[in-house]
C-alpha positions in Angstrom: 94.4 81.5 102.4 96.6 84.5 101.6 96.2 85.6 98.3 98.7 85.0 95.6 100.5 87.3 92.9 98.7 85.4 89.6 96.0 86.8 87.6 92.8 85.1 88.5 89.5 85.5 87.3 88.4 87.0 90.7 91.4 89.4 90.3 90.3 90.5 86.8 86.6 91.1 88.4 88.1 92.9 91.3 89.9 95.3 88.7 86.6 96.0 86.8 84.9 96.8 89.9 87.4 98.9 91.0 87.7 100.8 88.1 83.9 101.6 88.5 84.4 102.6 92.2 87.0 105.1 91.2 85.1 106.7 89.0 82.3 106.6 91.5 84.4 107.8 94.2 86.0 110.5 91.9 82.8 112.0 90.8 81.4 112.5 94.4 84.6 114.2 95.7 85.7 116.2 93.0 84.2 119.0 91.2 85.0 122.5 90.3 85.2 125.0 92.7 83.3 123.8 95.8 86.1 123.9 98.6 87.4 127.1 100.0 90.9 127.3 101.9 90.1 126.9 105.4 90.6 130.4 108.0 94.5 131.0 108.6 95.3 128.2 106.1 97.1 128.9 103.0 97.7 125.8 100.5 101.5 125.7 99.2 100.2 125.5 95.8 99.4 122.3 93.5 101.8 119.1 93.6 101.8 116.4 90.7 98.5 114.8 90.3 96.9 118.3 91.0 96.3 118.0 94.7 96.0 121.0 97.0 99.1 121.0 99.5 99.1 122.3 103.4 102.9 121.8 104.6 103.8 121.4 108.2 101.1 121.6 109.8 101.7 121.0 113.7 99.7 118.0 114.9 101.3 117.8 118.6 104.3 119.0 120.4 105.1 116.0 123.2 107.6 117.1 125.6 108.3 120.4 123.4 109.3 118.5 120.3 107.0 119.8 117.2 105.7 117.2 115.1 104.4 118.0 111.7 102.1 116.5 108.9 102.0 117.6 105.3 97.9 117.4 104.3 97.1 116.7 100.5 93.7 117.3 99.1 92.2 116.4 96.0 92.1 119.5 93.9 88.4 120.1 93.8 86.4 118.8 96.6 82.7 118.6 96.7 81.7 116.0 99.9 84.3 115.3 102.6 87.4 113.5 101.5 88.1 109.9 103.1 91.5 110.2 104.4 95.0 107.9 104.0 97.4 108.7 106.6 101.0 107.8 105.0 103.4 106.5 107.9 106.9 107.0 106.7 110.0 104.9 107.9 112.5 102.2 106.5 113.7 102.4 110.3 112.1 104.0 113.0 114.9 106.2 113.3 114.6 107.2 109.6 110.9 108.7 108.8 110.7 111.1 105.9 107.1 112.2 105.2 108.1 113.6 101.8 108.4 109.7 101.0 104.8 109.7 100.3 103.4 108.6 96.8 100.8 111.2 96.9 99.2 111.0 93.6 98.8 107.6 93.9 95.8 108.3 96.5 94.9 111.6 95.4 94.0 111.4 92.0 91.6 108.7 93.4 89.7 111.1 95.4 91.5 110.5 98.8 93.4 113.0 101.1 96.4 112.2 102.3 98.1 113.1 105.6 101.9 112.2 105.4 102.9 112.4 109.2 106.5 112.5 111.0 107.0 111.1 114.8 109.7 111.1 117.1 112.6 109.0 116.0 113.2 106.4 118.6 116.6 107.8 119.3 115.0 110.5 120.6 111.9 108.6 122.4 111.4 104.9 122.4 108.5 102.9 122.2 105.5 103.8 122.7 106.5 107.3 121.7 106.3 106.5 118.0 102.8 104.8 118.2 101.4 107.7 120.5 102.6 110.4 117.8 100.8 108.3 114.8 97.4 108.4 117.1 97.8 112.0 118.2 97.8 112.7 114.4 94.7 110.6 113.3 93.0 112.6 116.4 94.1 115.7 115.1 93.1 114.8 111.7 89.6 114.1 113.2 89.6 117.4 115.3 90.1 119.5 112.4 88.0 117.5 110.1 85.5 120.1 109.1 88.3 122.7 108.7 90.0 120.7 105.9 86.8 118.8 104.5 88.0 115.4 105.5 85.9 112.6 106.0 86.5 111.7 109.9 84.3 108.4 109.7 86.7 107.1 107.0 90.4 107.3 107.7 92.9 104.6 107.0 96.6 104.3 107.6 99.4 102.9 104.9 102.9 102.3 105.8 106.2 100.3 105.0 108.5 98.4 107.1 108.7 100.6 110.4 105.8 102.6 109.3 104.2 99.7 108.4 104.7 98.3 111.8 103.1 101.6 113.1 100.4 101.4 111.0 99.7 97.6 112.2 99.6 98.8 115.8 97.3 101.5 114.8 95.0 98.8 113.0 94.8 96.4 116.4 95.0 98.9 119.1 92.2 101.4 118.6 91.6 103.0 122.0 93.9 101.1 124.1 94.4 103.3 127.1 98.0 102.6 127.8 98.9 103.0 124.0 96.9 106.3 123.3 99.2 109.0 124.6 97.8 112.4 125.9 98.0 114.7 122.9 94.9 115.8 121.0 92.5 114.2 123.5 88.3 113.6 122.9 88.8 112.0 119.7 89.2 108.6 118.6 92.2 107.0 116.9 90.6 103.9 115.4 91.0 103.5 111.8 88.8 101.8 109.2 91.6 100.5 107.4 95.2 99.8 107.5 97.8 98.6 104.4 101.1 97.2 105.8 104.2 96.7 103.5 106.6 94.4 105.1 106.1 95.3 108.4 107.3 93.6 111.7 104.6 92.5 113.5 106.4 90.0 116.2 109.1 92.0 117.6 110.2 89.5 120.1 111.4 87.1 117.1 112.7 89.8 114.8 114.5 91.5 117.6 116.1 88.2 118.9 117.3 87.5 115.3 118.7 91.2 114.9 120.6 91.2 118.3 121.3 94.0 120.7 122.4 96.5 118.4 119.5 96.2 115.9 116.8 98.4 115.2 114.4 96.6 117.1 116.4 97.0 120.4 116.8 100.9 119.3 113.0 101.2 119.2 112.7 99.6 122.7 115.8 101.3 124.3 117.5 98.2 124.9 117.8 94.5 124.0 114.7 92.3 123.5 116.0 90.2 126.4 116.0 93.3 128.6 112.7 94.4 127.3 110.5 91.4 126.8 107.2 92.9 128.1 107.8 96.3 126.2 108.5 93.8 122.9 105.5 92.1 123.1 103.5 95.3 123.7 104.9 96.9 120.8 104.2 93.7 118.8 100.9 93.9 116.6 100.6 90.1 116.9 99.9 90.6 120.8 96.9 92.8 120.6 94.7 91.1 117.8 91.0 91.1 118.8 88.0 90.6 116.7 87.2 94.3 116.3 90.6 95.2 114.7 90.7 97.4 111.6 90.4 95.6 108.2 94.1 94.7 107.4 96.0 94.3 104.0 99.8 92.8 104.4 102.2 93.0 101.4 105.2 91.2 101.7 108.6 89.9 99.6 109.3 86.4 99.5 113.0 87.5 99.5 112.9 89.5 102.3 115.9 89.3 104.2 115.4 91.9 106.7 111.9 91.6 107.9 110.8 87.6 106.8 107.7 86.9 105.2 106.6 85.1 108.1 106.0 88.3 110.2 103.3 89.0 107.8 101.9 85.5 107.5 101.6 85.3 111.7 99.5 88.5 111.8 97.2 87.4 108.7 96.6 84.2 110.3 95.6 86.0 113.9 93.3 88.3 112.3 92.1 85.6 110.2 91.1 83.5 113.1 89.7 86.4 115.0 87.2 87.2 112.1 88.8 90.2 110.8 88.7 90.9 107.3 92.6 90.6 106.2 94.2 90.0 102.7 97.9 89.0 102.2 99.7 89.5 98.8 103.1 88.3 98.3 105.9 89.7 95.6 108.8 87.5 94.5 111.1 90.5 95.4 113.1 91.5 98.4 112.7 94.1 101.3 111.7 97.8 100.3 110.5 96.6 96.9 107.4 99.1 96.0 104.0 97.0 94.9 103.7 96.7 91.3 100.9 98.4 89.4 98.7 95.4 89.4 99.4 95.2 93.3 98.4 98.7 94.0 95.1 98.1 92.1 94.5 95.4 94.5 95.4 98.0 97.5 93.2 100.4 96.0 90.6 97.8 95.8 90.7 97.3 99.7 90.9 100.9 100.5 87.7 101.7 98.5 86.1 99.1 99.9 86.8 100.0 103.5 86.9 103.8 102.8 84.4 105.0 100.5 81.2 106.0 101.8 78.8 103.3 101.8 75.9 105.0 99.6 78.6 105.6 96.8 80.5 102.4 97.2 79.7 99.6 94.6 81.6 97.1 96.5 79.2 97.4 99.6 77.2 94.4 98.8 80.6 92.5 99.0 81.0 93.6 102.8 
C-alpha cells in the first residue's frame, strides 16, 4: 500500500538510519582540499550550502538550440559524488533551472545538475525527453572531469519536470525515445523522484481540452495525437527493469489529480519495481515538508549512495 503521511515507528527508524547515512555519505565524499577544478572550467564561486558552482555548461545543441545546465558540487570532494539531476518545470513551456533547491542535496554530499530543455512551444514531444537524456549522457561523458559517480545518477522533478523524470525512469535505453545528442553513453538512472507529475497524458489531456498544457506538449489535441500521448505517458512504459521511483502528491491537487501518481505506483508495484508513494494534504505545487524531504533523502541514500558506504544496503 502507498505510504501515508502519519508518523510511524518505521518512519522513525528510517529517520534514525537516514541520519547515520547522511554522516556516512558526507564523511566519504567531503574532505578538505582534495578536488581540483577541471581544465578549462572555472567555478562561479560558492553558493548557499557551500557548493562549488559551474554555470551554463552547454550539454547539447539540437537543431542549433543551445541547451545548458548548472552544476553544483559539494565544496570539498574526495570520492566521486552521486548526482541528482534537477528537472524544472511547472509547465513544459516554463522550465527555469534556477528553481533548484541546491543545498537540500549538496549539503548531503550529492552533486546537482540543474538542466534546461527545449520548451514545447519550440519543440514538442519527444524533444524535451530527448534533451533530458542528452544531459544525463553528457554527465556520464564528463564524470571524470567533474568528479561525478557515473554509476549513481538520479533525477528529481516537479509537475512537468516530474513527468519527464518519470519517463526517464521508465524508458531507459528505449531507442525511439533516446535522441541523438551525446551518443555512446547510457541514459539509465538509478532512482527518480516525481513530485505531482503527470503519468497518463491521455486521461489528463482529455480533461484539459485542446488548449491545455498536454496539447501544447504534443503539438495538438489528444484526440488527434493519441499515439503520441500514449508514447509520452510513463504509465505506458512500465517494465520490471525500471528505475526505483519515489512519488509525492497532494490530495488537493486540482491540476494533476492524485490518481496520476496512484496509477504509476500501482503499475510499478505490479511489475516488481521498488516504488514508494507519499501523499500530502495540500494542493498542486506545494513543496514537501521537512519530514517528507527526510523520507525523500532516505530513498535517495538507499539508491544512490555507493554500496560499500551505504548503511541501508541490507534493506535492498
